[in-house]
Phi, psi and omega in degrees: 000130185271346181080156178295139179219143173242120184245122177277134184226156169232124177258131175228171169226143179241109181060029179094354181255123185285154169225129175250114181263123175270115189247342184203154178095003181268152175289160176300142180243120181268149176159145178271352174225165178292328176296320178294323176296318177296319178296320177298318178299313183290321183293321188252341188221032183300333180293337174290315178301309183291326179293326184269330187251001171249173177297151003270354182269352203291150166267088191284339172248147181094194183229164170254160176220136179252124181270129180221174165294145180289151172279328179266122184296346178284344185268156176275321180218158172250143179216136164233152186253153181200175172207195185293338183253327190245126181287339177206123172254117190304323181204143178219114184293311179296324179295320180297318177299316177298320179297314181299313180297321179293320179295322176294316179302321184276355181079014180273348168232132181290136179269079181291147180302127179093315181177162179215144184249151180207149174244127182248130176271123179234165176300337180272350180133181179285139179234124178266131182226153175221130177259133173274127187246136173222126181053044176066014178238141178290131178265320178205163176234131175242132179220151173269118182279172174292163184304144179237143183212158178255131185262338187135197183221158176227152179282150175226135178240128176235146177302135176082007178228160170289168178300132180260162173243128175254117175275132183260118181226151190227138167205089186077308172241167185248145187226142166259116186257124187237137173287119187295329184295341180278356186271342187061035176231133177305132184264073179205182186295337181292344186244019186298324180294314179295319178297320180296316179295320179295321178299322178298318178295318181294316181300316179300316181292317178301313184293328175295319180293315183295328182272353183285150175297141179094348177287125185268006175271124186289342176285130186260356174196160171249146178275335185204162173251133179241110173277143180217152173270186179286151173281120183217124178053046179057039181217137180214140181260146180214164170215123182254131180236117178274324178204152181299150181104164186300321183294337186270003182261126177282122178285331178275174175290352178075110185292310179291326177294319176296321178296314178298319180295324178297320176299317178300312181299320181291312185284347170264012175062032176267339175222161176257169173301142178060029173257104184289141178232137175274124176253119185251131182280177182293340177259002176098358176285157192225142163242152169249133184222145174217157175268115185284317184198167176259147179217165170266133186217105180050044177087358179255147164283126186226169174238156170264108180277145173240125185242142173236131177203179183231150176225160183223137178289136178248325189197142168233144181176194183232130174260134183254123173255102188267123184298339179279347186283121179293343178252029183300323182271003175080168177206167177226136167257152180295150175300000000 
């Protein structure tokens, strides 16, 4: 029995993709790193995650974020991300933007005239962010993401198409990036179901290839498939699918996906350092991203991506986990 709990939350959306920040009512989380704090939360309090992010209370689309003291003393706050299925998502770009706006809304970050800076400790590393402020309200958030790199490519075969190439790129999470024009499917909102189902087939095939003996790409799986249009006039359209079905489609341009894609564009000589590109999601929301510099990262040539986007507060309140409730720990029905 988990006992009655009241959890204070702030719901925001970034480019149409929700983030639910848990800010109060949580038990202390021990750990010398943010990953250890996330592991402590899942090991001892997983029923809070499932109770809040699954039905009937759940935020079934988007991500959750847990606010903690930072593990790294250089940071102002610690955050780890999660959802109804995953106990820890190392980094989430749209979620981070939502967290910053929520912290300003709650007065946990001062809204200094013109702008305010903050360092967030995440399981993927320290993230530096700055919010642009106008009339005491955040207009946009710009942050330097953790390093992003391109690993190479693998072939993909689908019925009715020529052989496709999936570029494997990583930024906290790993992505298989596919040129949408090769799919023979309209790349717009009218085809999201077909694109989502196709992404599921592609993801399965990519992961089989990456895990096979003899594959020289060190990444052993991708977390999502990112379809993209052509780069034109510093603008590119995308759709990110983490899993088949409506819940698995990112409504935003996807922050870690945009960062990984920026590394791919840079290392394929399609953009230069500090050349900003607009990344537009399947619903038309936008992030701007550029590669600030190159670094070495665990044996890879990588870039430091800088992303700018906006988030908006939708709701503040308290969720009640009642020990008498037979559905206190939540449940999920299939999509």
